[in-house]
C-alpha positions in Angstrom: 106.0 123.6 166.7 107.1 127.0 165.7 110.3 127.7 164.6 112.6 130.8 165.2 115.5 131.8 164.0 118.4 132.3 166.8 118.1 135.2 168.7 120.8 137.7 169.6 119.0 140.5 171.7 120.8 142.0 174.7 118.0 143.3 176.8 118.1 144.8 180.6 119.1 142.6 183.4 116.1 140.3 185.1 117.9 141.6 188.4 118.4 139.2 192.0 116.4 135.9 191.7 115.5 134.4 194.9 113.8 130.6 195.0 110.3 130.2 195.5 108.1 127.2 196.9 107.0 124.5 194.9 103.5 125.4 193.5 102.6 121.6 193.7 100.9 121.8 190.3 102.8 120.1 187.6 101.5 118.4 185.0 102.4 115.1 183.3 104.3 113.8 180.9 105.1 111.4 178.4 106.7 108.8 180.1 108.2 107.4 176.6 110.4 109.8 176.4 112.7 108.6 179.5 113.5 105.3 177.4 115.6 107.4 175.0 118.4 108.1 176.6 121.3 107.9 174.9 119.6 108.5 171.1 119.4 112.0 169.6 116.2 113.8 170.6 114.1 114.1 167.2 111.6 117.1 166.3 108.6 115.0 167.7 110.7 114.5 170.6 111.3 118.4 171.1 107.3 119.5 170.1 106.0 117.0 173.2 108.6 118.7 175.5 107.6 121.8 174.1 103.9 121.1 174.9 105.0 119.7 178.7 106.8 122.9 179.3 103.5 125.0 178.0 101.1 122.9 180.5 104.0 123.6 183.1 104.2 127.3 182.6 100.5 128.0 181.4 99.8 129.0 184.7 102.0 131.9 184.7 100.8 133.1 181.3 104.3 132.0 179.8 104.1 130.3 176.2 107.2 127.9 175.5 109.0 128.1 172.2 112.4 126.8 170.5 114.4 128.1 167.9 115.7 126.2 165.0 119.6 127.0 166.3 118.3 124.9 169.7 117.4 121.7 167.3 120.6 122.0 165.9 122.5 122.4 168.8 120.9 119.6 171.1 122.1 116.7 169.1 125.5 118.5 168.8 129.2 116.4 169.2 130.4 119.5 171.5 127.9 118.5 173.7 130.2 115.6 174.4 127.1 113.4 175.8 123.8 113.3 174.0 121.4 115.7 175.7 118.5 113.4 176.7 114.6 114.4 176.7 114.4 113.9 180.6 116.9 116.0 180.9 115.4 118.6 179.2 112.5 118.0 181.2 114.0 118.2 184.1 115.4 121.9 183.0 111.8 123.2 182.5 110.6 121.3 185.3 113.2 122.4 188.4 113.4 126.1 186.9 109.7 126.3 186.6 109.6 125.2 190.6 112.6 127.4 191.4 112.3 130.7 189.1 108.9 130.5 187.4 107.1 133.7 189.0 110.5 135.5 189.1 110.9 134.8 185.2 107.1 135.9 185.0 108.1 139.2 186.3 111.0 139.7 184.2 110.9 143.0 181.4 110.3 142.5 177.5 113.7 141.3 175.7 115.3 140.3 179.0 117.5 137.6 179.0 118.9 134.8 180.9 120.6 131.5 181.2 118.7 128.4 183.1 121.7 126.5 184.7 121.1 123.0 185.4 124.2 122.2 188.3 123.5 118.5 188.1 124.1 117.7 184.0 125.7 121.2 183.5 122.9 121.6 180.7 122.8 125.3 179.9 119.7 127.4 178.2 120.0 130.6 177.0 116.6 132.5 176.8 114.8 135.6 175.9 111.0 136.7 176.9 108.9 138.2 174.2 106.4 140.2 175.9 103.1 139.9 173.0 99.5 141.2 173.9 99.1 139.7 177.6 100.9 136.9 176.9 104.7 136.0 177.3 106.9 134.0 175.0 110.0 132.3 176.5 112.2 131.6 173.8 114.8 128.8 174.1 117.6 130.2 172.0 119.8 127.4 172.2 121.1 124.4 174.7 124.4 123.4 175.6 126.1 120.6 178.2 129.1 122.6 179.4 130.5 122.9 182.8 131.0 126.3 184.3 129.3 128.1 181.9 129.8 132.1 182.3 127.2 134.6 181.2 127.5 138.5 180.6 125.6 140.7 183.6 122.6 141.7 181.5 122.3 137.6 180.7 122.0 136.2 184.7 122.3 133.0 185.1 119.3 130.6 187.0 120.6 127.6 188.3 119.5 124.8 190.4 122.0 122.5 192.4 122.5 118.8 192.5 121.8 116.4 195.0 125.8 116.0 195.5 125.8 120.0 196.1 123.1 119.7 198.5 124.9 117.7 200.6 127.9 120.0 200.6 125.7 122.5 201.7 124.2 120.7 204.5 127.3 119.4 205.6 128.9 122.9 206.1 125.6 123.5 208.1 124.1 125.8 205.6 120.9 123.7 204.6 117.3 125.8 205.3 116.5 126.3 208.8 113.5 124.3 210.5 110.5 126.3 210.2 108.4 125.9 213.3 106.7 128.4 215.2 108.3 129.2 218.6 111.7 128.9 219.9 112.1 126.8 222.9 112.3 130.5 225.1 108.9 130.9 223.8 107.5 126.9 223.9 107.8 126.8 227.6 105.7 129.8 228.6 103.1 129.0 226.1 100.4 126.3 227.9 100.3 122.7 226.9 96.4 122.3 227.8 94.8 120.7 230.6 94.3 117.0 230.4 91.0 115.1 229.6 91.1 113.3 233.1 88.2 115.6 234.8 86.9 112.4 237.3 86.7 112.9 241.1 89.7 111.2 241.9 91.8 112.8 238.8 94.1 114.8 241.6 95.2 111.8 243.4 96.6 110.8 239.5 98.6 114.0 238.7 95.4 114.8 236.9 93.4 117.8 236.2 93.9 119.7 239.1 98.0 120.4 238.6 100.1 123.2 236.8 102.4 120.3 235.6 99.8 119.6 232.9 100.8 123.2 231.1 104.2 122.2 231.2 106.1 121.0 227.5 108.9 118.4 228.2 111.9 117.7 225.5 112.2 114.7 224.2 115.9 114.4 223.5 118.0 111.6 223.3 121.1 113.6 225.1 118.9 113.7 228.1 117.4 110.5 228.1 121.1 108.9 227.9 121.8 110.5 231.3 118.1 110.2 232.6 116.6 106.6 231.5 118.3 102.9 232.3 118.5 102.1 228.4 118.7 102.7 224.9 115.7 101.3 222.6 116.2 101.1 219.5 114.0 99.8 216.4 113.1 99.7 212.4 110.7 102.2 211.6 109.6 104.2 208.7 109.6 107.4 207.4 106.9 109.2 204.8 108.4 112.6 202.8 108.4 113.7 199.6 111.6 113.5 197.0 112.8 117.2 197.5 113.3 116.8 201.1 115.6 113.9 201.0 118.7 115.4 201.3 118.0 116.9 204.4 116.9 113.8 205.5 120.2 111.9 204.8 122.3 114.8 206.2 120.7 114.7 209.5 121.6 110.6 210.0 123.6 110.1 213.2 122.6 113.2 215.3 120.3 114.7 217.7 117.8 115.8 215.2 115.0 114.2 215.9 111.9 112.6 212.9 108.3 111.2 213.2 108.4 107.8 212.2 105.9 105.3 211.8 105.7 101.1 212.4 102.4 101.0 210.7 100.0 103.2 208.2 97.1 102.8 206.0 98.0 103.3 202.1 96.1 106.4 202.4 98.6 108.6 204.2 101.2 106.2 202.8 100.1 108.1 199.1 99.1 111.2 200.5 101.6 111.8 202.7 101.3 113.4 206.7 103.7 116.9 207.4 106.5 116.3 205.0 104.7 115.3 201.9 104.8 111.8 200.0 106.5 110.3 197.0 108.9 108.6 199.7 109.0 106.0 202.2 112.4 105.6 203.8 112.9 102.7 206.2 115.6 103.7 209.2 116.9 102.1 212.4 116.9 104.7 215.3 116.9 105.4 218.9 113.0 105.7 220.3 112.4 108.7 222.1 108.5 108.3 222.3 106.4 106.1 220.8 102.1 105.5 220.9 99.5 103.9 218.8 98.3 107.4 218.2 99.4 110.6 217.1 101.8 111.7 219.7 100.8 115.9 219.4 104.4 116.6 219.8 106.0 120.1 218.5 109.2 120.5 217.0 110.6 124.0 218.3 113.0 126.1 216.1 116.3 124.5 216.9 114.8 120.9 215.7 113.8 119.5 219.3 111.0 117.8 219.9 108.4 118.5 223.1 105.8 116.9 224.4 102.5 117.8 226.9 103.1 116.7 230.2 99.5 114.9 230.6 100.1 112.7 227.8 101.9 110.6 230.4 98.4 109.9 232.1 97.5 108.0 229.4 94.3 108.4 227.0 92.0 108.2 229.4 93.8 110.2 231.9 94.1 106.5 234.4 98.2 106.5 234.8 99.1 107.2 237.7 101.9 110.2 237.4 101.5 112.0 240.9 105.2 111.6 241.6 105.8 113.3 238.3 103.6 116.1 238.5 104.8 117.4 241.9 108.3 117.2 240.7 106.8 119.3 237.9 105.2 121.5 240.1 108.4 122.1 242.5 110.2 123.1 239.7 107.9 125.6 238.2 107.8 126.8 241.7 111.7 127.1 241.9 111.8 128.6 238.7 109.4 131.5 239.7 111.0 132.5 243.0 114.8 132.4 241.5 113.9 134.5 238.5 110.5 136.3 239.0 112.3 139.6 239.9 114.9 139.0 236.8 113.3 141.5 234.2 111.4 144.3 235.9 112.2 144.3 239.3 109.3 143.3 240.7 107.5 140.6 241.6 105.3 138.8 238.9 101.7 138.9 239.0 99.3 136.2 239.1 96.9 134.0 240.9 99.0 130.7 240.9 102.8 129.9 239.4 101.9 129.2 235.7 100.0 132.9 235.6 103.5 134.4 237.1 105.2 132.1 235.0 103.5 133.9 232.0 104.0 136.7 233.5 107.7 136.5 233.3 107.6 136.1 230.1 105.5 139.5 229.1 108.0 141.1 231.5 111.2 139.8 229.4 109.5 140.6 226.4 109.1 144.2 227.4 112.9 144.8 228.5 114.1 143.0 225.1 112.0 146.0 223.1 113.6 148.7 225.2 117.1 147.1 224.3 118.0 145.5 227.9 120.5 143.2 226.2 120.8 141.4 229.7 117.5 140.0 229.1 118.6 137.8 226.7 120.8 136.3 229.0 118.8 136.1 231.6 116.3 134.2 229.5 119.2 131.9 228.6 119.3 130.9 232.3 115.9 130.4 232.9 115.5 127.7 229.9 118.8 125.8 231.2 117.1 126.1 234.6 113.7 124.4 232.8 115.7 121.6 230.8 118.0 120.5 233.6 114.8 120.7 236.2 113.1 118.4 233.6 115.7 116.3 233.3 115.7 115.6 236.9 112.1 114.8 237.1 113.3 112.5 234.6 116.1 110.7 236.6 113.5 110.6 239.4 110.7 108.7 237.8 113.3 107.0 235.0 111.4 103.6 235.1 108.0 105.1 234.6 109.0 107.7 232.1 110.6 104.9 230.0 107.9 102.7 230.5 105.2 105.1 229.0 107.8 106.1 226.1 108.4 103.0 224.6 105.9 100.0 226.0 104.1 100.7 222.7 107.3 99.5 221.0 106.7 95.7 222.3 103.4 95.6 221.0 103.1 97.9 217.5 99.5 97.6 216.9 97.1 100.4 216.5 93.5 101.1 215.0 94.4 104.6 214.0 95.2 105.5 210.5 98.8 105.1 212.0 100.8 104.8 214.6 103.8 107.2 215.7 107.5 106.7 216.9 109.6 109.8 217.4 113.4 108.7 216.7 116.7 110.0 216.8 120.2 109.2 216.3 118.9 107.2 212.8 120.8 105.4 210.0 118.8 105.3 206.7 118.5 101.4 205.6 116.6 101.4 202.4 114.5 103.9 200.3 111.3 102.9 199.1 109.6 105.3 195.9 105.6 105.2 196.6 104.8 104.7 192.8 100.8 106.1 193.4 102.2 108.9 195.4 99.7 112.3 195.3 103.3 113.9 194.8 105.0 111.7 192.2 105.4 113.0 188.5 106.7 111.1 185.7 110.5 110.8 185.2 110.8 111.7 189.1 111.4 107.7 189.8 114.3 107.2 187.7 115.8 110.9 188.4 115.7 110.3 192.0 117.6 107.1 191.9 120.1 108.6 189.8 120.4 111.6 191.9 121.3 109.6 195.1 123.1 106.7 193.7 126.1 107.9 195.1 124.4 107.2 198.4 125.1 103.8 197.9 121.0 102.8 199.5 119.3 100.1 197.9 115.9 102.2 196.3 113.2 100.0 195.0 109.8 101.1 193.6 106.2 99.7 195.6 102.4 101.2 195.1 100.8 102.3 198.6 98.9 98.9 199.3 102.1 96.8 198.8 103.9 99.3 201.3 100.8 98.9 204.1 101.0 95.5 203.9 104.6 95.3 204.2 105.3 97.7 207.5 102.2 95.7 209.0 104.1 92.3 209.0 107.1 93.8 209.6 105.8 95.0 212.8 104.3 92.0 213.3 107.5 89.8 212.4 109.3 92.1 215.1 106.6 91.6 218.4 106.2 88.0 217.7 107.6 86.3 220.9 107.4 90.0 222.9 
């Protein structure tokens, strides 16, 4: 490892920095280092950390070096608590995730300080641009709370788990990033069903305009419209970086997609939310199916389901009463609000085309600066949701049976089933040791991060996790 004298250099400011996405290409690290907690860091340890950091930042053309003073300061008594190898690995890993691309764009001689708010470790560094390569020289390191820097040496910070929870508690966490708001989605066709038989229209099949409509999976609506609440224990697969938000939305109307059965493949590889964790929760069932429900979360987080799902996989369920109710709702909305935006009767062959025309008229008025258009759209959305709730109430038993009967058997031939729940409580967390996304050292780091929650945490591989959830599903349905 090349040793440097301590740099005392003042360069231009790095400017403002913003978080970047996790690139998902972090290299593995020697697990033995994580057993040295509390012991002084040796030159051999630092050599291994440097090799790890070099592999980490190589994709950005950055080579990491340490000064001699860094080696002296890392074991200094002024740190109060010994800095460990695992903490330095975390420092480089998190700074790469959050600021890697930004650091690569900083100018020659630029100074900054990497700050870990969880461990209070601070690492001032300087950049040297040499023949197409960038050297990131770690000048020193220290454990110090509320470390201050000058304007020419900005602080690049990443937060602790508790800090994230504090942000979430005040409503300042990332919004749900889905493509459509409710005012967009209800005008977007959910698609037609697969039942094209001669008798399909008798069951509310392909001939019904209701097949275009999206219906809300809303715990608050179901509590008012359906006869009872169904609560069960299910599992949710996600990545470690998503756990703080999952933890924060417990006991709320925010819903998650969970499962009772899942093969080891998606347990290890993840579904939409990544992999690394399986979280056991007790929740209120909104919908359950032996296969993917194909629900769509709109921007506020509420999940929406296509009406044609109620007709069953073969279109064999008799839903004509529900279909007639939704057809009547759509006609009422078109008649009541059709002229609200441009003063003209909506154009189209049927109610759905007229409904789509209304959305287009709204967008034009909005583009012209008509502030009243938004208020009108809010009334339309409210009338739509109230109307769907009325249809649910009129068909309460059928709706609840269709949505929750799968809970009674919990058996599927697919890779996983899907059970959407809200108002959930986290019971236990499982770390999947052979997850595609789990990096060395992350399991211990995660356990430390969430220790303040008091939740039980265990490690398990995907094969044993598959066997466990299938056993629990079988146990829960015996005798039912």
